[in-house]
Structure formats: structure tokens, C-alpha cells
C-alpha positions as CSV (number, residue, x, y, z in Angstrom):
1,M,17.2,-317.3,-56.1
2,K,19.1,-320.4,-57.3
3,S,19.7,-323.8,-55.6
4,K,23.4,-324.1,-55.2
5,V,26.1,-324.1,-52.7
6,Y,28.9,-321.4,-52.3
7,I,30.0,-321.1,-48.7
8,L,32.6,-318.8,-47.6
9,G,35.3,-320.8,-46.4
10,I,36.1,-319.0,-43.2
11,L,33.2,-319.9,-40.8
12,S,34.6,-322.0,-38.0
13,L,35.2,-322.0,-34.1
14,A,38.8,-322.6,-33.5
15,F,38.3,-325.2,-30.8
16,L,35.9,-327.2,-32.9
17,S,37.5,-327.1,-36.2
18,A,41.2,-327.8,-35.7
19,C,42.4,-330.4,-38.3
20,E,43.0,-333.3,-35.8
21,G,43.9,-336.6,-37.2
22,Y,41.4,-339.2,-37.6
23,L,43.3,-341.1,-34.9
24,D,44.4,-338.2,-32.7
25,K,42.9,-338.1,-29.5
26,P,40.5,-335.2,-29.1
27,M,41.0,-332.6,-26.3
28,E,37.5,-331.2,-26.1
29,T,35.8,-330.2,-23.0
30,T,32.2,-330.5,-21.8
31,Y,32.4,-326.7,-21.1
32,D,33.4,-325.9,-24.6
33,E,30.6,-327.7,-26.2
34,D,28.0,-326.6,-23.7
35,M,29.1,-323.1,-24.4
36,T,29.2,-323.6,-28.1
37,F,25.8,-325.0,-28.5
38,A,24.2,-322.8,-25.8
39,S,22.7,-320.5,-28.7
40,Y,21.4,-321.1,-32.1
41,E,23.9,-318.7,-33.7
42,N,26.8,-320.7,-32.2
43,A,25.5,-324.0,-33.4
44,K,24.9,-322.6,-36.8
45,S,28.6,-321.5,-36.9
46,V,29.6,-324.9,-36.2
47,A,27.5,-326.5,-38.9
48,Y,28.8,-323.7,-41.2
49,S,32.4,-324.7,-40.4
50,M,31.9,-328.1,-42.1
51,Y,31.5,-326.3,-45.5
52,A,35.0,-324.7,-44.9
53,D,36.3,-328.3,-45.4
54,L,35.2,-328.6,-49.0
55,P,38.0,-329.0,-51.4
56,Q,40.0,-325.9,-52.5
57,G,40.6,-326.8,-56.1
58,L,42.2,-323.6,-57.0
59,S,44.9,-324.2,-54.7
60,Q,44.6,-328.1,-53.9
61,I,48.5,-328.8,-53.7
62,W,50.8,-326.6,-51.9
63,A,54.4,-326.1,-51.8
64,S,56.9,-323.3,-51.3
65,G,56.7,-322.6,-55.0
66,G,52.9,-321.7,-54.6
67,S,49.6,-323.7,-55.1
68,A,48.9,-326.1,-57.9
69,M,45.7,-327.3,-59.3
70,L,45.2,-331.1,-59.6
71,A,45.3,-330.5,-63.5
72,S,49.0,-330.3,-63.1
73,A,49.0,-333.9,-62.2
74,T,47.5,-334.8,-65.5
75,D,47.9,-334.4,-69.2
76,E,46.2,-331.0,-69.0
77,A,49.1,-329.1,-67.6
78,E,52.5,-328.7,-66.2
79,F,53.4,-326.5,-63.3
80,A,56.0,-323.8,-64.1
81,V,57.9,-324.3,-60.9
82,Q,59.7,-327.6,-61.5
83,N,60.5,-328.5,-57.9
84,H,56.9,-328.2,-56.8
85,N,55.2,-331.1,-55.0
86,V,52.7,-331.7,-57.9
87,Q,55.6,-333.2,-59.8
88,K,55.7,-336.3,-57.6
89,F,52.5,-337.3,-59.1
90,N,53.8,-337.0,-62.6
91,L,57.3,-338.5,-62.0
92,G,55.9,-341.4,-59.9
93,S,57.9,-340.4,-56.8
94,W,55.0,-340.3,-54.2
95,M,54.9,-342.9,-51.6
96,P,52.8,-343.6,-48.4
97,S,55.3,-341.3,-46.2
98,D,55.5,-338.4,-48.9
99,M,52.2,-337.6,-50.7
100,P,51.7,-334.4,-52.6
101,E,47.9,-334.3,-51.5
102,N,46.8,-336.3,-48.6
103,P,43.5,-335.2,-47.1
104,F,42.8,-338.4,-45.2
105,N,43.1,-336.7,-41.9
106,N,41.2,-333.4,-43.0
107,Y,38.2,-335.3,-44.3
108,Y,37.8,-337.7,-41.2
109,A,38.3,-334.4,-38.9
110,A,35.5,-333.0,-40.8
111,I,33.5,-336.2,-40.4
112,R,34.0,-336.1,-36.8
113,K,32.5,-332.5,-36.8
114,A,29.4,-333.6,-38.1
115,Y,28.8,-336.2,-35.4
116,N,30.0,-333.6,-32.8
117,F,27.2,-331.4,-34.2
118,L,24.6,-334.1,-34.0
119,D,25.7,-335.1,-30.5
120,N,25.2,-331.7,-29.3
121,V,22.7,-329.7,-31.4
122,D,19.8,-330.5,-29.0
123,K,21.5,-328.5,-26.3
124,I,20.5,-325.4,-27.9
125,N,18.7,-322.8,-25.6
126,F,15.8,-321.2,-27.2
127,D,14.5,-319.3,-24.3
128,D,15.2,-316.0,-26.0
129,V,12.9,-316.6,-28.8
130,K,10.4,-319.2,-27.5
131,D,7.2,-317.6,-26.9
132,N,8.8,-314.2,-27.3
133,P,5.9,-311.9,-28.8
134,D,8.5,-309.5,-30.3
135,Q,9.9,-312.3,-32.6
136,P,6.8,-314.3,-33.8
137,G,7.7,-317.4,-35.8
138,T,11.5,-317.3,-34.8
139,Y,11.4,-320.1,-32.7
140,E,9.7,-322.4,-35.3
141,T,11.9,-321.0,-38.0
142,Y,15.1,-322.0,-35.9
143,L,13.6,-325.5,-35.2
144,Q,13.1,-326.1,-39.1
145,D,16.5,-324.6,-39.7
146,I,18.2,-327.1,-37.3
147,E,16.4,-330.0,-39.0
148,Y,17.9,-328.8,-42.2
149,F,21.4,-328.6,-40.6
150,K,21.2,-332.1,-39.5
151,S,20.8,-333.1,-43.2
152,E,23.2,-330.8,-44.4
153,V,26.1,-332.2,-42.1
154,M,25.2,-335.7,-43.1
155,L,25.4,-334.8,-46.7
156,L,28.6,-333.3,-46.2
157,R,29.9,-336.4,-44.3
158,A,28.7,-338.4,-47.4
159,Y,30.6,-336.1,-49.8
160,F,33.9,-336.3,-47.6
161,M,33.4,-340.1,-47.7
162,F,33.3,-340.0,-51.5
163,E,36.5,-338.0,-51.6
164,L,38.2,-340.4,-49.4
165,I,37.0,-343.7,-51.5
166,K,38.1,-341.9,-54.8
167,R,41.5,-341.8,-53.3
168,Y,41.9,-344.8,-50.9
169,G,39.2,-347.3,-51.9
170,G,37.4,-348.9,-49.0
171,V,37.9,-346.9,-45.7
172,P,36.3,-347.1,-42.3
173,I,32.6,-346.2,-42.1
174,V,32.5,-343.8,-39.1
175,S,29.1,-343.4,-37.5
176,E,30.0,-341.8,-34.3
177,K,32.4,-339.2,-32.6
178,F,35.2,-341.3,-31.4
179,D,36.3,-340.2,-28.0
180,E,39.8,-340.5,-26.4
181,D,39.1,-344.0,-25.1
182,V,38.3,-345.4,-28.4
183,D,39.8,-348.9,-28.9
184,Y,41.6,-348.5,-32.4
185,S,42.0,-352.2,-32.9
186,T,38.2,-352.3,-33.5
187,I,38.3,-350.0,-36.3
188,Q,38.5,-351.7,-39.6
189,R,38.5,-350.6,-43.2
190,A,35.1,-351.3,-45.0
191,S,34.5,-352.8,-48.3
192,L,34.3,-350.4,-51.3
193,E,30.7,-351.7,-51.8
194,D,29.7,-350.9,-48.1
195,C,31.2,-347.4,-48.6
196,V,29.3,-346.6,-51.9
197,N,25.9,-348.0,-50.4
198,E,26.5,-345.6,-47.3
199,I,27.1,-342.6,-49.4
200,V,24.1,-343.3,-51.6
201,Y,21.8,-344.0,-48.7
202,W,22.7,-340.5,-47.2
203,C,22.2,-338.8,-50.5
204,D,18.8,-340.4,-50.9
205,E,17.8,-339.7,-47.2
206,T,19.0,-335.9,-47.1
207,A,17.2,-335.4,-50.6
208,K,14.1,-336.2,-48.9
209,V,14.5,-333.4,-46.3
210,L,16.5,-330.6,-47.9
211,P,14.6,-328.1,-50.1
212,V,15.1,-327.9,-53.8
213,V,15.6,-324.1,-53.3
214,Q,16.7,-322.8,-50.1
215,P,14.5,-320.1,-48.7
216,E,15.5,-316.4,-48.5
217,G,18.3,-316.0,-45.9
218,R,19.5,-319.5,-46.4
219,E,21.1,-319.1,-50.0
220,G,24.2,-321.0,-50.6
221,R,23.0,-323.9,-48.3
222,L,22.8,-327.4,-49.5
223,T,19.7,-328.6,-51.3
224,A,18.1,-331.7,-52.6
225,G,19.7,-331.0,-56.0
226,V,23.2,-331.1,-54.5
227,A,22.4,-334.5,-52.8
228,L,21.1,-335.9,-56.1
229,A,24.1,-334.6,-57.9
230,I,26.7,-336.1,-55.5
231,K,24.7,-339.4,-55.9
232,S,25.2,-339.0,-59.8
233,Q,29.0,-338.7,-59.3
234,V,29.2,-341.7,-56.9
235,L,27.2,-343.9,-59.2
236,L,29.2,-343.0,-62.3
237,F,32.4,-344.2,-60.6
238,A,30.5,-347.2,-59.3
239,A,29.7,-348.2,-63.0
240,S,33.1,-347.3,-64.5
241,E,35.8,-349.7,-65.3
242,L,38.3,-349.2,-62.2
243,W,35.6,-350.1,-59.5
244,N,34.6,-353.1,-61.6
245,N,38.0,-354.5,-62.4
246,S,40.5,-356.0,-59.8
247,S,42.6,-357.7,-62.1
248,W,45.2,-355.0,-62.4
249,A,46.1,-355.6,-58.8
250,A,47.2,-359.1,-59.2
251,G,48.2,-360.7,-56.0
252,Y,46.3,-358.1,-53.8
253,S,44.7,-360.1,-51.1
254,N,41.8,-357.6,-50.4
255,P,40.0,-356.8,-53.7
256,E,36.9,-355.9,-51.7
257,Y,38.7,-352.4,-50.8
258,I,39.4,-351.4,-54.4
259,S,36.4,-352.9,-56.4
260,L,32.7,-353.9,-56.3
261,P,31.8,-357.3,-56.5
262,N,31.0,-359.2,-59.7
263,G,32.2,-356.4,-61.8
264,E,32.9,-358.7,-64.7
265,D,29.2,-359.8,-65.0
266,S,27.6,-357.9,-67.9
267,S,24.3,-357.9,-66.3
268,V,25.7,-356.3,-63.1
269,R,27.5,-353.7,-65.0
270,S,24.5,-352.9,-67.1
271,A,22.6,-352.5,-63.8
272,R,25.1,-350.2,-62.5
273,W,25.2,-348.0,-65.6
274,K,21.3,-347.9,-65.4
275,A,21.6,-346.5,-61.9
276,A,24.0,-344.0,-63.1
277,V,21.7,-342.8,-65.8
278,D,18.7,-342.5,-63.3
279,A,20.8,-340.7,-61.0
280,A,22.1,-338.1,-63.4
281,K,18.4,-337.7,-65.0
282,A,17.1,-337.1,-61.5
283,V,19.2,-334.0,-61.3
284,I,18.3,-332.8,-64.9
285,D,14.6,-333.2,-64.0
286,L,15.0,-330.6,-61.3
287,E,16.1,-328.1,-63.8
288,G,12.9,-326.0,-63.9
289,E,12.1,-326.2,-60.1
290,A,15.7,-325.5,-59.0
291,G,16.5,-322.9,-61.6
292,Y,19.5,-324.8,-63.0
293,T,20.4,-323.8,-66.6
294,L,23.5,-323.5,-68.8
295,D,25.2,-320.1,-68.3
296,T,27.8,-318.1,-70.4
297,Y,31.4,-319.0,-69.7
298,D,32.1,-315.3,-68.5
299,N,29.4,-315.9,-65.7
300,L,30.6,-319.3,-64.8
301,F,34.2,-318.4,-64.2
302,G,34.1,-314.8,-63.4
303,A,34.0,-312.8,-60.1
304,T,30.3,-313.2,-59.7
305,S,30.2,-316.8,-60.6
306,Y,28.5,-317.5,-57.3
307,N,25.4,-316.2,-58.9
308,S,25.5,-318.5,-61.9
309,P,22.3,-320.7,-62.4
310,E,24.5,-323.5,-63.8
311,I,26.5,-324.2,-60.5
312,I,24.8,-326.9,-58.4
313,F,27.5,-327.3,-55.8
314,G,30.7,-325.0,-55.3
315,R,32.9,-323.4,-52.9
316,R,33.1,-319.6,-52.6
317,D,36.1,-318.2,-50.9
318,G,36.7,-314.7,-49.9
319,R,38.3,-312.0,-51.9
320,T,41.8,-312.9,-52.9
321,N,44.4,-312.5,-55.8
322,S,46.5,-315.6,-54.9
323,F,45.2,-317.5,-58.0
324,E,46.1,-314.7,-60.3
325,T,49.6,-314.3,-58.5
326,V,50.2,-317.8,-59.6
327,N,48.5,-318.0,-63.1
328,F,48.9,-314.6,-64.6
329,P,51.4,-314.6,-67.6
330,I,54.7,-314.2,-65.9
331,S,55.7,-310.7,-67.3
332,Y,53.0,-309.2,-64.9
333,D,54.0,-307.7,-61.5
334,N,54.3,-310.0,-58.6
335,V,53.4,-313.3,-60.6
336,T,55.3,-316.5,-59.5
337,G,54.3,-319.0,-62.3
338,G,51.9,-321.8,-62.1
339,N,49.5,-324.2,-64.0
340,C,50.4,-324.0,-67.6
341,P,47.9,-325.9,-70.2
342,S,49.6,-328.7,-72.2
343,Q,49.8,-329.3,-76.0
344,N,48.1,-332.5,-75.3
345,L,45.0,-330.6,-74.0
346,V,45.0,-327.8,-76.7
347,D,45.2,-330.5,-79.5
348,L,41.9,-331.6,-78.2
349,F,39.9,-328.5,-79.1
350,Q,38.7,-329.1,-82.6
351,V,38.9,-327.0,-85.8
352,V,35.6,-325.6,-87.3
353,E,35.4,-324.8,-91.0
354,N,32.0,-324.3,-92.8
355,N,30.1,-325.5,-89.5
356,V,32.1,-328.8,-89.8
357,A,34.1,-329.8,-86.7
358,S,37.2,-331.9,-87.2
359,D,40.2,-332.9,-85.2
360,F,43.2,-330.7,-85.2
361,D,46.1,-332.1,-87.0
362,W,49.7,-330.9,-86.9
363,A,50.5,-332.7,-90.2
364,N,48.0,-330.4,-91.9
365,P,50.5,-327.4,-93.1
366,D,47.7,-324.9,-92.9
367,Q,46.7,-325.7,-89.4
368,A,50.4,-326.1,-88.3
369,A,51.2,-322.5,-89.6
370,D,48.3,-321.0,-87.9
371,P,47.4,-323.5,-84.9
372,Y,44.7,-321.2,-83.0
373,A,42.7,-320.2,-86.1
374,N,39.1,-321.5,-86.4
375,R,39.3,-323.6,-83.2
376,D,36.7,-324.4,-80.7
377,P,35.7,-321.2,-79.1
378,R,36.4,-322.6,-75.7
379,L,40.2,-322.7,-76.5
380,A,40.2,-318.9,-76.2
381,Q,37.7,-318.8,-73.3
382,F,39.9,-321.2,-71.3
383,I,43.4,-320.9,-72.5
384,V,45.9,-318.0,-73.2
385,T,47.7,-318.8,-76.4
386,N,50.6,-317.0,-77.9
387,N,49.9,-313.5,-79.3
388,S,46.4,-313.4,-77.8
389,M,45.1,-310.5,-75.8
390,F,45.4,-310.5,-72.0
391,K,44.9,-307.3,-70.1
392,S,44.9,-305.3,-73.3
393,R,48.2,-306.4,-74.8
394,P,49.4,-309.6,-76.6
395,V,51.0,-312.3,-74.6
396,E,54.5,-313.2,-75.8
397,C,54.8,-317.1,-75.3
398,W,57.6,-317.1,-78.0
399,T,61.2,-317.8,-77.2
400,G,62.6,-314.5,-76.1
401,G,59.4,-312.9,-75.4
402,I,58.5,-311.5,-72.2
403,D,56.2,-314.3,-71.2
404,G,58.3,-317.1,-72.9
405,D,61.2,-319.5,-72.7
406,G,64.1,-317.7,-71.1
407,V,62.2,-316.0,-68.5
408,R,62.3,-317.6,-64.9
409,N,59.2,-319.6,-64.2
410,A,57.7,-318.7,-67.5
411,T,55.3,-321.3,-69.3
412,P,57.2,-324.5,-70.1
413,T,54.3,-325.4,-72.4
414,G,53.7,-322.4,-74.6
415,Y,50.4,-321.6,-72.9
416,Y,48.9,-319.8,-69.7
417,L,45.7,-320.6,-68.0
418,R,42.6,-318.3,-68.6
419,K,39.8,-320.2,-67.0
420,Y,39.0,-319.1,-63.5
421,V,41.7,-316.2,-63.8
422,N,40.4,-312.7,-63.2
423,S,42.2,-310.8,-65.7
424,N,40.8,-307.5,-64.4
425,L,43.0,-307.5,-61.1
426,D,46.0,-305.2,-60.8
427,L,48.4,-307.3,-58.7
428,L,50.7,-304.3,-58.2
429,R,47.9,-302.5,-56.5
430,G,46.8,-305.4,-54.4
431,E,43.4,-305.8,-56.0
432,T,41.3,-308.9,-55.1
433,A,37.9,-310.6,-56.2
434,Y,35.8,-313.4,-55.1
435,H,36.5,-317.0,-56.4
436,T,34.4,-319.9,-56.6
437,W,35.6,-323.4,-57.0
438,I,33.0,-325.5,-58.8
439,L,32.3,-328.9,-57.4
440,I,29.4,-329.8,-59.7
441,R,27.6,-327.9,-62.4
442,L,24.9,-328.7,-64.7
443,A,27.3,-329.3,-67.8
444,E,29.0,-332.4,-65.9
445,V,25.6,-333.8,-64.9
446,Y,24.9,-333.7,-68.7
447,L,28.1,-335.4,-69.4
448,N,27.6,-338.0,-66.6
449,Y,24.0,-338.7,-68.1
450,I,25.2,-339.2,-71.7
451,E,28.2,-341.3,-70.8
452,A,26.3,-343.6,-68.6
453,L,23.5,-343.7,-71.2
454,N,25.9,-344.6,-74.1
455,E,27.0,-347.6,-72.0
456,Y,23.4,-348.8,-70.9
457,S,21.5,-347.9,-74.0
458,P,23.7,-346.9,-77.1
459,G,21.8,-344.7,-79.6
460,H,19.5,-343.5,-77.1
461,A,17.9,-340.1,-78.3
462,D,18.8,-338.2,-75.1
463,I,22.6,-338.8,-76.0
464,K,22.5,-336.5,-79.1
465,I,20.1,-334.1,-77.2
466,Y,22.4,-333.3,-74.3
467,Y,25.5,-333.5,-76.3
468,D,24.3,-331.0,-78.6
469,K,23.0,-328.6,-75.7
470,L,26.7,-328.5,-74.6
471,R,28.2,-328.1,-78.0
472,T,25.6,-325.3,-78.8
473,R,26.3,-323.3,-75.9
474,A,30.1,-323.5,-76.7
475,G,29.5,-322.4,-80.2
476,M,30.2,-325.7,-81.8
477,P,28.4,-328.0,-84.4
478,G,26.4,-330.7,-82.9
479,L,26.5,-334.4,-83.3
480,V,26.4,-335.6,-86.9
481,G,25.1,-338.9,-88.1
482,T,24.7,-342.0,-85.7
483,P,28.0,-342.9,-84.4
484,G,28.4,-346.3,-82.9
485,Q,28.9,-346.9,-79.2
486,D,32.7,-346.8,-79.4
487,E,32.9,-343.6,-81.4
488,M,30.4,-342.0,-79.2
489,R,32.4,-343.0,-76.1
490,Q,35.3,-341.3,-77.5
491,L,33.2,-338.2,-78.5
492,I,31.8,-338.1,-75.0
493,R,35.2,-338.4,-73.3
494,R,36.8,-335.6,-75.6
495,E,33.8,-333.3,-74.8
496,R,34.3,-334.0,-71.2
497,A,38.0,-333.3,-71.3
498,V,37.5,-329.9,-73.1
499,E,34.2,-328.6,-71.3
500,L,35.5,-329.6,-67.8
501,C,39.3,-329.0,-68.2
502,F,40.9,-327.6,-64.9
503,E,38.0,-328.4,-63.0
504,G,39.5,-331.3,-61.1
505,Q,37.7,-333.9,-63.1
506,R,40.3,-335.5,-65.6
507,F,42.4,-336.6,-62.7
508,W,39.6,-339.0,-61.5
509,D,38.3,-339.6,-65.1
510,L,41.4,-341.0,-66.6
511,R,41.5,-343.4,-63.3
512,R,37.9,-344.6,-63.5
513,W,38.3,-345.2,-67.1
514,M,41.5,-347.0,-66.6
515,D,42.9,-345.0,-69.5
516,K,46.6,-345.8,-69.0
517,A,47.5,-344.6,-72.3
518,S,46.7,-341.2,-71.4
519,L,48.1,-341.6,-68.0
520,T,51.5,-342.6,-69.2
521,A,51.5,-340.3,-72.3
522,P,54.3,-337.9,-72.4
523,L,53.5,-334.4,-71.7
524,R,53.8,-332.1,-74.8
525,A,54.6,-328.6,-75.3
526,V,55.0,-326.3,-78.3
527,E,58.2,-324.3,-79.1
528,I,57.3,-320.9,-80.6
529,T,59.9,-319.0,-82.5
530,R,59.5,-315.5,-84.0
531,T,60.2,-315.2,-87.7
532,S,61.9,-312.4,-89.5
533,G,58.7,-311.2,-91.0
534,G,57.1,-310.9,-87.5
535,G,55.1,-314.0,-87.6
536,F,55.6,-317.3,-85.7
537,Q,56.7,-320.8,-86.1
538,Y,55.0,-323.5,-84.0
539,T,56.8,-326.8,-83.2
540,P,55.3,-329.3,-80.9
541,Y,57.6,-331.5,-78.9
542,V,57.8,-333.8,-75.8
543,L,58.3,-331.7,-72.5
544,E,58.3,-334.4,-69.9
545,S,57.8,-338.2,-69.7
546,R,55.2,-339.2,-67.3
547,S,55.4,-342.2,-64.9
548,F,52.3,-344.0,-63.8
549,E,52.1,-347.6,-62.2
550,D,48.9,-349.6,-61.7
551,K,49.1,-349.1,-57.8
552,M,48.7,-345.5,-58.5
553,Y,44.9,-345.8,-59.6
554,F,44.5,-345.3,-55.7
555,Y,46.4,-343.2,-53.3
556,P,48.4,-345.4,-50.7
557,I,47.0,-345.3,-47.2
558,P,49.1,-342.8,-45.4
559,Q,52.2,-344.4,-43.3
560,A,51.2,-342.5,-40.3
561,E,47.8,-344.0,-40.4
562,L,49.4,-347.7,-40.8
563,L,51.6,-347.0,-37.8
564,K,48.5,-346.3,-35.9
565,M,46.6,-349.3,-37.3
566,P,49.1,-352.0,-37.9
567,H,46.2,-354.7,-38.1
568,W,44.9,-352.9,-41.5
569,K,45.5,-354.6,-44.6
């Protein structure tokens, strides 16, 4: 039994989990609440319904052309359907009244559910099990479970707050369930610092209560390890450049909403990196007790990934094939076209010769002639390249091929996605499989740890140890020599880009690093031409210019909220 979370995203009671807006007046009745919390089983369903509000990263951005991953709003990928909403990120055409991804209301609705649960959970009637000789110990078990649920909903509240501040900066800290008579003029945005402190506080408090491993019958519920892993993510953000540098927003009158105080002070930054180091190491130190360990990629991203001991926190959805319908190579039946890896990403996968890793170079004629030979094994694990096998036949990404240029909604980049895709499904027969979106896994915690450690204590022995653990699992050579801090920083960032590609991390990494060069870099593709001898010629080119302005480091507060809250800055 492993300590991780993968809740089936269908558990909710309709009258309590409708996605009302943060400022929409609730229309709940005492009768509804009394009925809902009259039994333990009903109350449990309410708590479970909050798990259904976790991000659906496999289909995060919706449009009539299908669902896009956040990766297609970065230099990782291009979405094949060119009028998809995700393109607003890439072209810089998003605005407060028209945002491709806007979870503001949904996360506040989820936070409201947490307080609705806490306000009503003590109404549960336990008469059917209390002092019942036919169910010995059930009453005590239920009471303990309710205490766990109280911590779980508060930890979910903290996680949803983190998702909000990543996007919007400082937001209101809600600590009660607002009723219909709330005075909205009293609701103010909190500083980013106060929001971070609030989230970290609840990570710490819930880690004290939640078990490291949930007992039998409660598998998939939040654990102490999840609380500490969320804390690791938050404190990595808190130490990174974006939240410690408000100079990019010249003239903005409220820097406390978008940055932490004294970020330019080297001792303050060092303390923040130290906190990020300690938070990640606390998760690593749980490996033995919690059962966390690095897994094979097939297990991590396959149909049974919910059993992977590497996943600390994830969302398991029911059986579907919608992800495959979007992301299979276009020649397969019922496929619509979807998230296509970029040449920018593919070029990050190194070449390995004689157990020595080096960067791929299009100027090297041998590499350019056979660009997928001797590459980091993760390239074949995560990405479908031209002429590679998929469902027992080669994929034809070349111009004129059945998966290539000239076919409607075919890959615009020359590549298809393999990571998370279940290639065993027959879409024509309607076959389906379980899908688990990974929110935090052990490999990310290792990367969090060594990134923070390189900033706080360059050259520390643990940097090589945990960098090499990831490289060894991938089939890649470990760290050679003793790189300086700057070189090590770039190695860690590339390892993070490769290892965590298509997991929703790079969108936020590029922002917290303030890596404007990558945020504005043109998206590149490869033209593939079949030669007369049956081989292929590969020519990289710029597919699309990408637009990014400094204000896009954060999302704008939705216009609908500003209309309700005109006093907000």
C-alpha cells in the first residue's frame, strides 16, 4: 500500500458542488445541509467531492477543437487545431474578459465547499453505529475518519490557494463560508506573503494529523507526504526570481500582490532557498516509511499508473479515451488532432555516445542526417518521432505521409505525443482506460531539492546524488566533474524540462525563473521530406512566433470579478 492520492473525479452531490462563482450568492437551504450531513456516508461524499476539483491536466484548456494541455501554451508543444483557445496564450491575445484558462471561480467554489464541510460535519448522526454490538469499533473508526477529513479539506483548500496565487498573485484569504448577506466591500486581496504563509501553515498543520500511509480502505486519500510535497512546491516558488523581483512591473502601485518583501536582500533570498531545501528534503526523508520510489516510465504513465510508488499526489479519472482521441497520430480512426511536441523540446534530449552525453547539434551533419539516433531514451518514451513504431506500424510524419503535412489537423511540428497516451486502445471500438494526472511525483521533489540546494549551497554532495538518481533511471550518464553554480543551474533546468515535460510544470517554471528568452522564443518544428532512396531529410524551421509581455507573468484578475469588486487594485 502506497501513500499517494488518486481520487476518481466523479464524487459530488449536485446541490453542494455546483461551480458557483466566488461572489455569486449561494442558494443552499438548511434542509439540504441537514439532509446531507445526516449520515457519515453522505458527509464523506461531500469531502470526496473536493477531490473532483483538482486540476485536470490532461484536458486543462477546452475549446470546440478538443482539449489542450498547458504544455501547448509553452515551448513544449503546439496544438494542431490552430483556432483553439490555447493559442491566445501563444499569440498574446488573452485579456481579463477573454482568458483561455480561468479557474478563479472554480477554486473559490471548492474552498467554499471546505468551509461548508467544516460548518456542518458535526451534525452527523452516528446512532446507527454508536454502541452497536453488531459493528464493534465502527463508531470510533468513523470519528477518526472525520478528523482526517477535516485535515484533508483544509489541505485541499491550501492547494487550491496555491493554484490561485500562481496565477493571480495575492488573492483574498477566505477563512469562512460566505453567506448571501456578505458585504463584498470588506473583501480585500491579501499580500502574496500572507497567502504564502497561510498555505504553508496549513501544510504544516495537516501534516501533523494526516497519516504517512492511509490505512486499508482509505487508500488514495491525502497523506502527510502530500502536505509536505505541496509545501515543497510553494517554497520553491517563494525562493524563485519572480516572487522576489517586482522591478519588471514598473509603475504598479501594489507590489505586495506580486512579490515577497525584501527579495533583493541576499540573506533573505538565501533563507528562502534554505526553506525550499528543507521542505523538499522532508519529503525525501519519508521515502522508506511512505513507500515512495522511482518507477519505470511505463508504469508511471500507463493505465495502472495509480499504483505507481513514485506518485505522491495525483488525480485519477474514470475510464475514457478522450485523451487518445485528441493525441493519437492523426491517421488513426476518430482522432481530432492535439498536443504536438515542438522541436524546441526535442532538441533538449541529449545524444549519448560511448556513455558520454552531449547536446544535440543540428550543425553536426551526422546528427542532422539521423536526428533520433543515440538520443536520451526518454525521447522515445515521451514523444512519437517520424518512422517510429506506434500500434505496430511506423508513424508517417513526413510531408505526404498519412500522419504528416497535408493531412487536416496533422502534427504541425513533425511529432506526436506518447507520454500519458495509451497506445493499446482501439478508438474505433470505443475502448477506454483509466488516466491519472500526476500533480506531484518523487522525481519532481528530487528536482525541487537539487535546484534549491544549488542556489543555497552550490557544490553540495546531494546535488550529484539526486541528479544521478534521475539520470540513471532514465538510462543516461550521471554528472561529470564539478560544474560551477551557473552551469549546474542550467543542467538542472534542462533535466527538469526533459523529465517533467507535458506534466504542466514548464508553464510555471519559465515564469518563476523569469526566463523571458524561452517565453519569447519562436516555436520550432521540423520539415520531413522523404528521399528517393526511402530515407528522410530533416530541416528545422520556425513554425510560429510567440508573444509574451511582462504583465503575462501573472494572469489578470477576471473582468467579471473586478466588476463585482470595483475597490480592488
